[in-house]
C-alpha positions in Angstrom: 0.9 -15.8 18.8 0.6 -12.2 17.4 -0.7 -11.9 13.9 -0.6 -8.7 11.8 -3.3 -8.6 9.1 -2.6 -6.5 6.0 -5.0 -5.5 3.3 -3.2 -3.6 0.5 -5.3 -1.6 -1.9 -3.9 0.4 -4.9 -3.4 3.5 -2.7 -4.2 2.3 0.8 -3.1 -0.1 3.4 -5.5 -1.4 6.1 -3.9 -3.2 9.1 -4.9 -4.9 12.4 -2.7 -6.6 15.0 -4.2 -9.5 17.0 -3.1 -11.5 20.0 -4.4 -14.9 19.0 -4.5 -16.4 22.5 -7.9 -14.8 23.0 -8.5 -13.4 19.5 -7.9 -9.9 21.0 -7.5 -7.0 18.6 -4.5 -5.0 19.8 -4.6 -2.2 17.2 -6.1 -1.2 13.9 -5.6 1.5 11.3 -5.1 2.6 7.8 -2.6 4.4 5.6 -4.4 6.4 2.9 -3.2 8.1 -0.3 0.0 6.0 -0.7 2.2 7.5 -3.3 1.4 11.1 -2.3 3.1 13.8 -0.2 -0.1 14.2 1.8 -0.7 10.5 2.7 -2.3 9.9 6.1 -2.0 7.3 8.8 -4.9 6.7 11.2 -4.1 4.5 14.1 -6.3 3.1 16.9 -4.6 1.1 19.6 -7.2 -0.8 21.7 -8.0 1.1 24.9 -5.8 4.0 24.1 -6.0 7.4 22.3 -6.3 7.4 18.6 -3.6 9.0 16.5 -3.4 10.5 13.0 -0.7 12.1 11.0 -0.3 13.5 7.4 3.1 12.8 5.9 4.6 11.7 2.5 4.5 7.9 1.8 6.2 6.9 -1.4 5.0 3.3 -1.8 3.6 0.3 -0.1 7.0 -0.6 1.4 7.2 2.8 3.1 3.5 2.4 4.2 4.2 -0.9 5.9 7.4 0.5 7.4 5.4 3.4 8.8 2.8 0.9 10.3 5.6 -1.1 12.0 7.3 2.0 13.4 3.9 3.1 14.7 3.2 -0.2 16.3 6.6 -0.2 18.0 6.6 3.5 18.9 7.7 4.3 22.5 5.0 6.9 22.7 2.0 5.1 21.2 3.1 1.6 20.3 1.7 -1.7 21.6 4.7 -4.0 21.0 8.4 -3.5 21.7 9.8 -4.5 18.3 8.7 -6.3 15.2 10.2 -9.6 16.5 6.9 -9.9 18.5 5.0 -10.3 15.3 4.9 -14.0 14.7 3.0 -14.0 11.4 1.5 -11.8 8.8 -1.8 -12.6 7.1 -2.3 -11.0 3.7 -5.7 -10.5 2.1 -5.4 -11.5 -1.6 -8.5 -10.8 -3.7 -8.1 -13.5 -6.4 -6.6 -16.9 -6.2 -8.3 -18.3 -9.4 -8.2 -22.1 -9.5 -4.7 -22.2 -8.2 -5.6 -21.7 -4.6 -8.4 -23.6 -2.8 -7.3 -22.4 0.6 -4.9 -20.2 2.5 -1.2 -21.0 1.9 2.2 -20.0 3.3 4.0 -17.6 1.0 6.9 -18.9 -1.0 8.6 -17.9 -4.3 6.4 -20.3 -6.2 3.2 -18.9 -4.5 4.3 -15.4 -5.4 4.7 -16.4 -9.1 1.3 -18.0 -9.1 -0.2 -14.8 -7.6 1.3 -12.8 -10.4 -0.2 -15.2 -12.9 -3.6 -14.7 -11.2 -3.3 -10.9 -11.5 -4.9 -11.0 -15.0 -8.2 -11.8 -13.3 -7.9 -8.9 -10.8 -5.5 -6.3 -12.3 -6.6 -3.6 -9.9 -6.4 -5.7 -6.7 -3.8 -8.5 -6.9 -0.8 -6.3 -7.8 -1.0 -4.2 -4.6 -1.7 -7.3 -2.6 1.6 -8.7 -4.0 3.5 -5.5 -3.3 2.4 -5.8 0.3 3.6 -9.4 0.6 7.0 -8.5 -1.0 7.4 -5.5 1.3 6.5 -7.6 4.4 9.1 -10.3 3.4 11.7 -7.6 3.3 10.7 -5.7 6.5 9.7 -8.7 8.6 12.0 -11.5 7.5 11.5 -13.7 10.6 7.6 -13.5 10.6 5.7 -16.3 8.8 3.7 -14.9 5.8 0.4 -16.4 4.8 -1.9 -15.5 1.8 -5.6 -15.7 2.4 -7.9 -15.5 -0.6 -11.3 -13.9 -1.1 -12.1 -16.5 -3.8 -10.9 -19.7 -1.9 -14.1 -20.4 0.0 -16.0 -20.7 -3.2 -13.7 -23.3 -4.7 -16.0 -26.0 -3.3 -18.6 -25.2 -5.9 -19.4 -27.9 -8.4 -18.9 -27.3 -12.2 -22.6 -26.9 -12.8 -22.5 -24.0 -10.4 -19.3 -22.2 -11.5 -19.5 -22.8 -15.3 -21.2 -20.4 -17.7 -23.1 -21.6 -20.7 -20.5 -20.2 -23.0 -18.0 -21.9 -25.3 -16.2 -24.4 -23.1 -12.8 -23.5 -24.4 -13.3 -20.0 -22.8 -13.1 -21.9 -19.5 -10.4 -24.5 -20.4 -8.2 -22.0 -22.2 -8.9 -18.6 -20.5 -10.2 -19.6 -17.0 -13.6 -17.8 -17.5 -15.9 -19.2 -14.8 -17.7 -18.0 -11.7 -15.1 -17.4 -8.9 -17.1 -15.5 -6.3 -15.8 -13.0 -3.8 -16.2 -11.9 -0.2 -15.4 -15.5 0.6 -13.6 -14.7 3.9 -16.7 -12.8 5.1 -19.2 -15.5 4.0 -17.3 -18.2 5.7 -16.8 -16.3 8.9 -20.5 -15.4 9.4 -21.8 -18.8 8.4 -19.6 -20.6 10.9 -20.4 -17.9 13.5 -24.1 -18.5 12.9 -23.8 -22.2 13.6 -21.8 -21.5 16.7 -24.4 -19.0 18.1 -27.2 -21.4 17.3 -25.3 -24.3 19.0 -25.6 -26.5 15.8 -23.1 -28.4 13.8 -22.6 -26.5 10.6 -22.2 -29.8 8.7 -25.9 -30.3 9.2 -27.0 -26.8 8.2 -28.1 -25.0 5.1 -27.3 -21.3 5.5 -27.7 -18.3 3.1 -25.3 -15.5 3.9 -26.0 -12.0 2.7 -23.0 -9.7 2.6 -24.7 -6.4 1.9 -22.4 -3.4 1.6 -21.5 -1.0 -1.3 -20.4 -4.2 -2.9 -22.8 -7.0 -2.2 -23.0 -10.8 -2.6 -25.1 -13.8 -1.4 -23.7 -17.3 -0.9 -25.4 -20.6 -0.4 -23.5 -22.5 2.4 -24.5 -26.1 2.5 -23.0 -28.2 5.3 -20.2 -25.6 5.8 -19.2 -25.3 2.1 -20.0 -22.7 -0.6 -22.2 -24.3 -3.2 -23.3 -21.2 -5.1 -22.6 -17.5 -4.9 -24.0 -14.4 -6.7 -20.7 -12.7 -7.8 -19.1 -14.4 -10.8 -16.1 -14.0 -13.0 -15.8 -10.4 -11.5 -17.6 -8.7 -8.6 -20.0 -7.1 -11.1 -22.4 -10.0 -11.3 -25.4 -10.6 -9.0 -27.1 -8.2 -6.7 -27.8 -4.5 -7.5 -25.1 -2.7 -5.6 -24.1 0.8 -4.7 -22.6 1.6 -8.1 -22.5 -1.8 -9.8 -25.3 -3.0 -12.0 -25.4 -6.7 -11.0 -27.3 -9.1 -13.3 -28.4 -7.6 -16.6 -29.0 -8.8 -20.1 -25.5 -9.1 -21.6 -26.8 -7.7 -24.9 -27.6 -4.3 -23.3 -23.9 -3.0 -23.1 -23.4 -4.1 -26.7 -26.5 -2.2 -27.8 -25.7 1.0 -25.9 -22.0 0.9 -27.0 -23.1 0.8 -30.7 -25.9 3.5 -30.1 -23.6 5.9 -28.2 -20.2 4.9 -29.8 -18.7 3.9 -26.5 -15.5 2.1 -25.9 -15.1 -1.0 -23.7 -13.4 1.2 -21.1 -16.4 3.6 -21.2 -18.9 0.8 -20.7 -16.8 -0.8 -17.9 -16.9 2.5 -16.1 -20.7 2.8 -16.5 -21.4 -0.7 -15.3 -19.0 -0.5 -12.3 -19.2 3.1 -11.3 -22.4 4.6 -12.6 -25.0 1.9 -12.2 -26.7 0.1 -9.3 -28.4 2.4 -6.8 -26.4 5.3 -8.2 -27.8 4.7 -11.7 -31.4 4.2 -10.7 -31.5 7.3 -8.5 -29.3 9.2 -10.9 -26.7 10.2 -8.3 -27.1 8.5 -4.9 -25.4 5.3 -3.8 -25.5 5.7 0.0 -28.2 3.3 1.2 -28.7 5.4 4.4 -29.8 8.4 2.3 -31.8 6.2 -0.1 -33.7 4.8 2.9 -34.4 8.3 4.3 -35.8 9.3 0.9 -37.8 6.0 0.8 -39.6 7.0 3.9 -40.1 10.5 2.6 -41.7 9.0 -0.5 -39.1 10.2 -3.0 -40.2 8.2 -6.1 -36.9 7.2 -7.5 -35.5 6.2 -4.1 -38.6 4.1 -3.4 -38.0 2.4 -6.7 -34.3 1.9 -6.0 -34.9 0.3 -2.6 -37.6 -2.0 -4.0 -35.3 -3.1 -6.8 -32.5 -3.7 -4.3 -34.7 -5.8 -2.0 -36.3 -7.8 -4.9 -32.9 -8.9 -6.1 -31.9 -10.1 -2.6 -35.2 -12.0 -2.3 -34.7 -13.7 -5.6 -31.2 -15.0 -4.7 -32.2 -16.1 -1.2 -35.2 -18.0 -2.6 -33.1 -19.5 -5.4 -30.4 -20.7 -3.0 -33.0 -22.2 -0.6 -34.1 -24.2 -3.6 -30.6 -25.2 -4.6 -29.8 -26.5 -1.1 -33.2 -28.1 -0.6 -34.2 -25.8 2.2 -32.7 -23.2 4.5 -32.1 -23.3 8.2 -30.6 -19.8 8.7 -30.4 -16.5 6.8 -27.5 -14.2 7.9 -27.2 -10.5 7.2 -23.8 -8.9 7.4 -21.6 -5.9 6.2 -22.6 -2.2 6.2 -26.2 -2.5 5.0 -26.8 -6.0 6.3 -25.7 -5.1 9.8 -27.2 -1.6 10.1 -30.4 -1.5 8.0 -33.5 -2.8 9.8 -35.7 -1.6 6.9 -33.8 -3.6 4.3 -33.9 -6.8 6.5 -37.6 -6.3 7.1 -38.5 -5.8 3.5 -36.5 -8.8 2.5 -38.0 -11.1 5.2 -41.6 -9.9 4.4 -41.1 -11.7 1.0 -39.7 -14.8 2.5 -42.6 -15.9 4.7 -43.1 -18.9 2.4 -39.8 -20.3 3.5 -40.9 -20.1 7.2 -39.3 -16.8 7.9 -41.0 -14.9 10.8 -39.2 -11.7 11.8 -39.4 -10.2 15.3 -39.7 -6.5 14.4 -38.5 -5.3 17.8 -35.4 -7.5 17.7 -34.8 -6.5 14.1 -35.0 -2.8 15.0 -32.6 -3.3 17.8 -30.1 -5.1 15.5 -30.1 -8.2 17.7 -28.1 -11.2 16.7 -31.1 -13.5 16.4 -34.3 -11.7 15.3 -36.8 -14.4 14.2 -39.3 -16.7 15.9 -40.1 -19.1 13.0 -38.3 -22.3 11.9 -35.7 -20.3 9.9 -33.2 -18.4 12.0 -32.7 -14.8 10.8 -29.5 -13.3 12.1 -27.4 -10.2 12.0 -23.8 -11.0 12.5 -21.1 -8.3 12.2 -18.5 -9.6 9.8 -14.9 -9.6 10.9 -12.8 -10.4 7.9 -9.5 -9.3 9.6 -10.0 -11.7 12.5 -11.0 -14.4 10.1 -7.7 -13.8 8.1 -5.8 -13.9 11.4 -7.4 -17.2 12.4 -6.7 -18.6 8.9 -3.1 -17.5 9.2 -2.7 -19.2 12.7 -4.4 -22.4 11.3 -2.0 -22.6 8.4 1.1 -22.1 10.5 -0.1 -24.6 13.2 -0.8 -27.1 10.4 2.8 -27.0 9.2 4.3 -27.6 12.7 
């Protein structure tokens, strides 16, 4: 089975094609600046020369059509025609409470996705556009929607409800949804596989640390708590997002500085986090360089960043009644030995003993104590492809 994975953003389209017999990636790429005359496709077929071209791309349908023509190109393609694509797996950011798992696309599913768009107005609409274009361009391929929020639908009400008027939940759907679910699930199950243990017996804390960051408590293979909430703004300090704050702060500043809701939304999402503390820097690589150079504000930012991670890992160990493994993944989690070291130094009380040499070498398993500390590269695209295959096989 060949599965094409599509991740549609507002002006971009990421894609990967897999041969699921051996989970082999056949090609990957991205179309950027959709809707512009100077859009760009970057294409990397496995084992062959990369390709890039600047050209006009009007909309998502044209972008997907361009991807298909590239994949089938006589000069650089890796399939003869689109009939070789058996299925398409679509990343969908928000499934609300409607979707607790991946589902085959139907007219009813598309309508529910549109209903869910009020929770993710920037992300779900382009996801839907990608699905609609795929149905038109690949009518014989099976289409499956895979949700970022679905993995967290196993949380109990005491974990996902806020202490707010209950009618806000019952009437408006305001609750913790969580995000990065595909990544958290993938690395948790991969950790159990690497350790040779049954995930149904394990307590795992997964740390997805990138520009956007979240931590999840995975108990016996299920998400029981996660740091992101109603939106991806809650939880850890991130590249430009504030994470947890006193909710009265925005109200106070809005009144003091006569700001609108849109102004404050921009500040909390785009001008806070590491960017806010350092007053201009959100790249953790540069912040780490400045940390070692003793730049005061960057030292403070990294300490704040680490402290928030430690608080969540400790809290989730308590929630689960102990922890067997801590997994670091995503851009910072996979590539920052100093962040992992600073976090683990503060978790010795849990039984965390980090092997510094293995940590510096970014090895998969880097601990010697009773709690496994691991760095596992996330592979959300492969996880989406596997989910797509599972859904299709389940229907047959």
